[in-house]
Structure formats: C-alpha cells, structure tokens
N, C-alpha and C positions, 0 to 999 in steps of 0.2 A: 361668588356663588357658593363655594365650598369652604374656603378659608381654613381648611384643615379640620373643621369642627363638624363636618357632616352637612347634609343637605338642609337648606332652609327654604321653606315655601314662602316666597316673596308675595304671592297672591294672598296667602293667609295673613301675612304681616300687615298688608294694606287693606285687608278685608274686601277684596274685589274678586269678581269672576275672572277667570283666565281669558275669557272672550271680551273683556271690557275694552273700550276704545281709549285713546290717549287722554281725552277730556276727563273721563271718570277716574283714570289713573292719577291724573294731576290733582283732581279734587280730593281724592283719598289721601294723597301725599300731603297736601296742604292742611287738611283737617287733622291728621295724626301728628304731623310735624309741629303744628301749633299747640296741640294738646300736650305732647310730651316734651316740648322745648324746655330747656333748663330755666328759662326766664319765667315760665308759667308757674306761679307760686302754688297753685292748687293741684296741678296734675303733672308736674315735672317728673320725668323719668329718663335719665341720660341713656340707659341701655336700650329702651324702647325707641327713643329718638334716633339713636344710631342705626337700629334695625330698620326703621322706616326710611331713613336716608339711604342706606345700602340697597334696600329693595327698590326704591324709586330710581336710583342711579342705574340699576341693572335692567329695569323694565322700560325706562323712558326712551332709550335708544333702540330703534327698530331692529338693528342687527344683533345687539346684545340680547334683546328680548326673544328673537327667533332662536338663538342658541340656548337661552334659558328654557324656552318652551320645550325644546327637544329633551333637555335634562329633566324638566318637570314631568313630561310624559313618561320618561323611563322610571322616574321615582314613583309615579302613580301606577306603573305597570300597564300603561296604555298611551296612545297618542293623544295629543291635545285635540279636543273636540271643537270644531268650528260650526256655528249654526249656519245651515245652508240658507241662501237667499233665494226665495221663490216668489216672484212678483204676482203670480197668478193663482195663489191659494184662495180658494173660494170660502167665504164665511157661510156658515150654516147655523141651524138652530142649536146644535151641540156647542158651537163656539160661543154663542151668546149665553147659554147656560153655564158654560165653563167660566166665562168672564164674570157672571153674577156670583159664582162661588168664590172666585178670586177676590172680587171686591169685598165680599163678606169676610174672607180670611184676613185681608189687609185691615179692615175696620176692627175685627176682633182683636188682632195683634196690637193695634194702636190703642184700642180701648183698654186692654190689659196694661199697657205701658202707662197710660194716663192714670189708671187706678193705682199703680205701683208708685208713681211719682208725679203727682198732679202739677207741681211747680215746674218740672222739667220733663215734659211728656214727649218731646220730639225724638224721632228716630231717624238715623241716617238712612236715606233712601236705598242705598245699595245693600244694607242689611236686609231690608224687606225684600228687595229683588232677589238676593241670594236665597232667602227662605222660600220664595216662590219658585225659584229655578227658572225664571223667565228671562227673555232678552231685554235689553235696555229699552228698545222701542215698545215692546209689550208693556213693560213697567210704566213707561211714560204715558201710554194710553190709559192705564188704570189710574194713575195719579191725576191725569187731566180730568177723567170722568168724575172721580170722587171729589176733586177740588171744585169742578163746575157744579156739582150737586150740593156743595157746601158741607160735605161730610169730612173733608180733611183740609188742613191749611199748611202752608209752608211758613215755618217760624223764622224769626230774625236770624237764627243761626244756620238756616238753610236745611233744617230737618223737617220731617213731616209729622203732623200730630192730628189726632182726631178732634173734631169740633163738637159742640153741643148737639148739632143736627146729626153728626155721625154716631154719637152715643145714643141718641133717641132711635136711630135706625137699627143699631145693634140690639137695643132692648126690644123694639118692636118685632124684629126677626126672631129673637129668643122666645118671646111670648107666642108668636105664631107657631114656632117649632114645637113648643111645649103643648100647645093646644092640639096640634096635629098628632103628636105622640099619644096624647090622652085618647083622642078619637080612635086611633088605630088599636090601642089596648082594649078600649070598650068594644070595638067591632070584633076583635079576636076573642073576647070573652063571650060574645053572643053566639059564636060559631062552635 
C-alpha cells in the first residue's frame, strides 16, 4: 500500500467507488489489466499494468481491503462512507423528477462522447456512476430504464453508448428547454 513511495489511491487506479462490490472491482481490474497488458499493442503500459495489479491484489482480499479502507479514510481525512441500506424509503414525486434529471444527465454525457468519437462512443458504466455519485443499484436502475426506452445500448465491449433514439431525445429536450427559456424571457420583458 505504501511501498515507501507514499500513499496510492487504489480506488482511483481502478476508477471505482470505494463502496463498490467485489464484482465491480473484478470487472474494473480485468478491463484495465487487459488495456495496459504488455501484449496489447495499442495501449500497453507496463507501469499502469503493475499499478492495476497491485491495486487489485490489495482490494480483492476482504481483510486487506478493510485495512486499506482505514488507511484510505485517514488519507482522505475522513472515515470511509458506506451507503446505508434502508428498505422502506418511500418514493415520491421529487424522486421521479430527480430520476428524470439523472436520465437526461446520462444521455447528455453519452451524447457528448458520441459527438467526440462516433466510432468508439462507449463509456465504462462506472465512470458514469462516479460522475453521478449514485449507488450501483441506482445506476443499474437508470441504465435499465434508458436501455428499455431504447436510448442507450450496451456495446460489444461492455460499455454503454447513446443510440439514435437517445440522441433524438437529447435534441428534443434541448429544443423544449430553449423554447421555455425564450418564453420566460418574453414574459419577463412584458413585466
């Protein structure tokens, strides 16, 4: 964890949330190990490969991970946060509105990625999850919804990408927002 070179944030190396489960940790490890493996002609990076390997070895064992989490908390100046599990949280109108905003954030982000690189528009799910700051279950709900609506797809590489229907949805929302802004400006000008 220290290796005499200072603290290394293994969660940052694997680009995962400190609250992630073993499955997400393993997926991240396999993704980055494959990417940085010396045999990968396009993206080989021995130093990064070794960092990924070291991070995974430290975090995959529950006892080592618990010890690392204590050190991680000290280095962040706080204790590691664990999301409380409450089975009786009631959904209300605000939750639905918040979900709608989250869906639009995801689509806008994926739209931007598609515009930047149309041939390789997929984004690793936990990047988006980290950006949103939501739990894995919440994120899976959002992906399920957007996928069911046909707004996102899971690529052959296991990433998520916006679809044509998703792009159309973003454009439609952008037009509606622009029209609403114009109406508000016109109403403010009349007063």
